[in-house]
N, C-alpha and C positions, 0 to 999 in steps of 0.2 A: 597486378599483383598475385601470386598466386594462394589464394586462400585455402584451399584446400589442404594445406599441411598444418595451418591452426588445427583442422576439425579431426586430421587425423592423430595428432599428438594428443589431442583431447579425450578421443574415445580410446586410445592407448592407456592414457591414465588412468580413466575409470576403472579398468580391469584390476588395478592394484587396489588391495585392501588394506586399509590402515586401521591398526587398532583404536579402539575407542578411549583409551588412557592418553596416546599420542595424539589424538584429534583434541583433547581438552586442554592438555600441554601446551601444543601448538595456539590455541586460541587465547589462552591465559597470555602467553607470551607476545602475542599482537598485539592485545592489548596494551601490554606495557610498551612494545617498540612504536605504536602509533603516539603515544602521548610523549614518547622521547625523541621522535622526530617531527613534532607538530611545528617547530620552525621552518622548517623544509616543506612541509604539507600546505601552510599558509602562505609562506611565499609563492607558490605555485598556483595556488588558489586567486591570489590578487593577480594574476596574469590573465586568469580566466574572468575575473570580474572586471577587469581592463577593458573586453571586449563585449560586455552586455550593458544595455540602458540602465540605468538603476530603477528606471519605472517600470523597464519589464516585469509581470509576477513571476518569471520564473528566476530573478535574481535573489531571492530571498532563498530560494531552494537550494541557488548555487554557493551560495556563503558558507565558508567554515569560520570556525571560531573557536577561541580555546574552549570555550563551553559545550560547543557543538562537537571537536572532537571527543572531550573527555565523556560526552554521551554515547558515542561509538564506539568509545573503549569499554565502557559500561555495559553496554549492549552485548559487547563480546564475551565478556565476564560472565554475562548472564546465561546467553548460550551455552558457553564452555559448562554450566552449572547444570543445566536440564538433562533429564534422564533423554538417552537414544531411544528413538524409537525403532531401531532398526533391529533385524532378529525377533522383533515381537510376533508372538504365535496367536495371531488372530483365529484360528480355527485350529482344532485337534481331534480328528474321529480315528475310529478302527470299523472297517467295512465287515460283513457278514464273512467276505472273503479272506479277512486279516491283511489286507492293504491297510499300512495306515498313513493317513494322508492328514499334511498340516499346512494351513495358510500362513505364510509367513512374509512380514514387512522386508522389503528389499529398497534399494536407491531407484528413482527415477532412469539415473543413469549420466547424460549428459545436459545441463540445463541452459538453454543460451537467454540471457535478457538483454533486451533493448530498451535503454534509457536514456532521458535527455539530461538536463542539467541539476542532477541529483548525485553528487560525489560519493554521499555516505552511502549509497546502494552498492558502489564498490566493494565495502567492508561488509557491509548487511548479507548482501546475497553470497559472497564468500563462505562467511562465517555459518549460515546455514546448510549450503549447498555441503560444506566440508564436514560438519556435524553429522549429515546425513548421508556420507559417502558420495556423494553426487561431486562431479566435476562442473565448474561453471564457467561458460563461455560470455562474456560480456562484451556490449558493442555500447561503449557512450558516446553521447554526442558532442561533435568538435567544441561545443559552447563550454565542457568540464574537460577538454583533454588533459592539460597539466596537471589539474586537479588528480584526476582517475589515475593517469600514469604515477604520480607520488605514491597514491596508495597501494597501489599495485606493485611499486617497489618496495615497499615496506613489507608487503604481504610475503613476495618472493625472498625476500632475507631472511625472513623467518622461517620459512618450508625449506631454504638451503640449508638452514642451520640443523635440520632434523635429518637431512637427506631424503625428504619426500619431493617428488616430482613436481617442479614448478607448474608444469601444464594443469595441474588440479584447479587453476587459476588462468585462464587466458583472456587475455584483454586484446581484444581485436583493433588494428587500428583505426583513427576515428573517420576517416574518408566514407563517405556514402555507400561508395562500392561495396564494403566491409557488411553493410547491412543486407544488401542485394545477396552478398552470399551467402550470409547466415539464415536470408528467408529459404534457402534453396539447400540448405545443408542435409537433406535427407538422407538416412543412413548414418548420419556422424552424430546429429544433434536430437535427443529423444523430444523434446518440447520445448516452447518459444515462449517466454513472457514478456509482453512489451509492458514499460512503465513510464505514463509521460501525459501527453495531451490526448484529448480525445480524437485528433487526426493521427496521430502516431499508432494508437490502437488499433484505429481503423484502417490504415494501411497493413500494418501488420496481419491481421486477420484476414484482409480480401487477398494479399499478395504471399503468404506463408505457403510453402508446402509442407511443413513441420505443424504437429499439432498445436494449437496456441491455448494458453491460458488466460483471459484477458482481465488485466486490473484495469478497472473501468475509471473514466472520469465521475467526481463526485458531484452531483447536482443534489444537493442536501436541503430539505424542508424541517422547519420545527413548528408544531403545531400549537398553538396557544387555546387552551379549550376555555369553554363558559367558567368552568370550577377552577382555572387554573391560578398558582398563588402567585400572587404581583411580585413579591423578592423573589421567589424561585426563578421565576420567568426572567424577570431583569438580570440577573447574575448568569443564569442558563444562555441565555439569548447573546450577551454580552461575550462570553468566554467562548463561545462555539462561533461567532462571527470573528473576533479579534485576536485569538489566543497566537494563531499563526495563520494569516490569510491565504497563503500561495499553497496549501496543502488541501488533499482532497474532501478530508472531513472538517473543511470549513463550510459554516452555514451560506448559505446562497439565499432561500426564502423563508420568510415567516408568515405564517398563515394565523390570522386573529380571529376567533369567533365575533359576530357582529353584536352579540350582547358585552363583549369587555371593550367597544370601540371608544368608550370614553376613557378606559385607562391606557390608551395607545401612547398619548405622548409620557406616561411616566415609565411605560413598560420598556419604550426605545430610547427613553433620556440617556442612558448610558452611552449609547451609541454614539451619541454627539460628542463625547468625551474622548471618543477614541477615534474621531475623525471619518466616521462612515457614511459614505454616502447613500441615501436610500432613492429607492426607484418606486414610487407608492400608488398602490390602485386609486381611484377615484375618491372613495370613501376613507381611506387612511390618508390623502393627502388632505382632505379638507380639515380634518381635526390634526394635525401637523403642522400644517402651514403657519400657526400663530405661535407655535413652541420650539419647532426644529430648525436649526442655524438654515436661512434661506439658499444659503451657498451649497448646502451640503441635500438639498430636497428636491427632486426631480420627480414629475408626473409619469408613471410607469405606460411602457409600450408595449404590447404583445411578446415583442422578444425575450423582455427582460425576465420572462417565468419560463423556465426550462434553459437559464443560463448558469454554466459554472464560472463565477466571476474571478477568483483566483487574485481578488484583491479585496482594499477596502469598500466594498461596495454591497448592497444586497436589496433584492425586491422585497416588497410588503403588500399582502394582498388581505381583505376582510372577505370572511367566507362563512356562510349561513349556519352552518353546524357541523357536528363532525362528518356526517356522510358527504357533505360539500368538500371537505380537507381532503378525505379519503380520494374523493374523484380526481382532485387536482393533483394531487402527489401521485397517482396512478398516471397520472396524463403526461406528467414531467418529470417523474423521478429517474434517475439514473440506476437505482437499485443498489445504493451505495448504503448510506446511513439516513436515517429518519427517526423523527423525534416527536413527543407529546407532552405536553407539561398538563398537569390535569389532578383534580383529586377526587374525581368521580372513577372508582374501581371497576364500574362496568367498560364506560367509554376506552379508559386504558387497556383492558383486555381486547376491546373490538380492535383497536389501533394495533397493539402489538400481534395480534391474530392475522389482521386482514393485509397491513402493508408488506407489499411484495419486496424486501431489501436486504442485504448482507447484513446488516446490523439496525435492529430497531431501539429505541430508548423509551421511557419512560422518567421524566422528571430529570434527565441529565444531558449534559453536553455530549454533542456529538463528536467533541474534539477527543473522547476518547476511543474512536477506532482507530487503534493502532496495535500490532501483534506486540510491541514492547508491553502496551500498557493491559491487554488480555492475558500478560503471563505466559506469553510467548518466547519470548529473550529479544527476539527483533522479528522484523517481516519481510518476506520476499515481495511483498505486494498485497494488495488487497483487491480479491476475486470478487465480480459482481455477478460471474456466470453461477450456473448451477450443477455443472458436472466437474466431477472430482473435487475440486475445492469451492468456497465460499467465504466471503469476507478476510480477515486479515491470516495471510497464509504462513505458516511456522514450520516446526519440524515435521508435523506430521504429514502436512498437506505436500511436501519433497519426496514421499517414499509413494510406493506401490507395491504389490505383492507378488509373490509366485506360489504355485502349489508343489509342496514337498512330498514324493510318494515313497514309501519304503515297502519292499515286498519279499519274499522268499520263494523267488522262482511261479509266482502266478502267471498262468496267461488266461486271455479272454477268449471265451468259446464263440 
């Protein structure tokens, strides 16, 4: 198949400017249309779910429901209500030679996104790209093919109602060859964003001829300090682990100060009700073996630390102190989200300052690492790198800038 035609049309579509008022109206109407077409979308999603084992960690990401489609629609409305970052004057000055120079925010251009079993990404990425004047070229996985097509059909229907080029949302065929073509679409696609497993992200980074913004896997830790409040700790750890286990902000490893060893059974007791399987180091295993359900308790092996479980599994480790916790996080973190539970202001400050991650928390669940929760409306991904964007990527992160220079006949000597 000649994929070049897709990229050429996307590039052409990126040249057409659409008014901010029209963009917001399209997004609001799209929210209504998604809910109106909910039955069709859920029917197509059922076809995808039938192809995936229910025990697969990606199953939960793939699954749509009435509530989840309503959440997608609400995110679209939120994005419509946000202030557009386009045309923002970032710098404005007049030089001695009377050249007037402005630094103005502009779209990135054509944004390619490769993603796995996440049909919500189809709507989320479109809304953020459309709001910022970008064209979205999407390559979803075959595991969500029917769901993605159903959502894209609704989007294209609304675009056609407004007479807008439907190529502003380009959904590539689900076959693997389309991925290879997108990785090599230099000159047509301006930036590529992978969303999915660490293996997918690594593959895109290593093979793309287009600049890549990494939305990395989440190997997430929470450190329970010597001064940690037990009730806060129980609630935070339980929420961070069980709220939604298949997402990248889900807790993978809890570190506990050795002076709180006797509190470990109580601290982790809610997890048993959530059917969480623990991989405990030697010290924590000894105090848990008489209190935690035996069928849910295992002795940890080295490979359990530094693992993104994406399921009802979690590692437990006893550490000497804050320094020991910081060292462990530095060795195993994917630089996504890290948290401390503490009542010691100095320890909190040291943790927040020293931990190298896109989001750091004090006395709160890492489950909040999310574009909508951060007030961004939605997110195109959570970047774990440091160039251009870091953390939840919203509207601002989908813009670049250009220098606009106005003169009156000046020439350089």
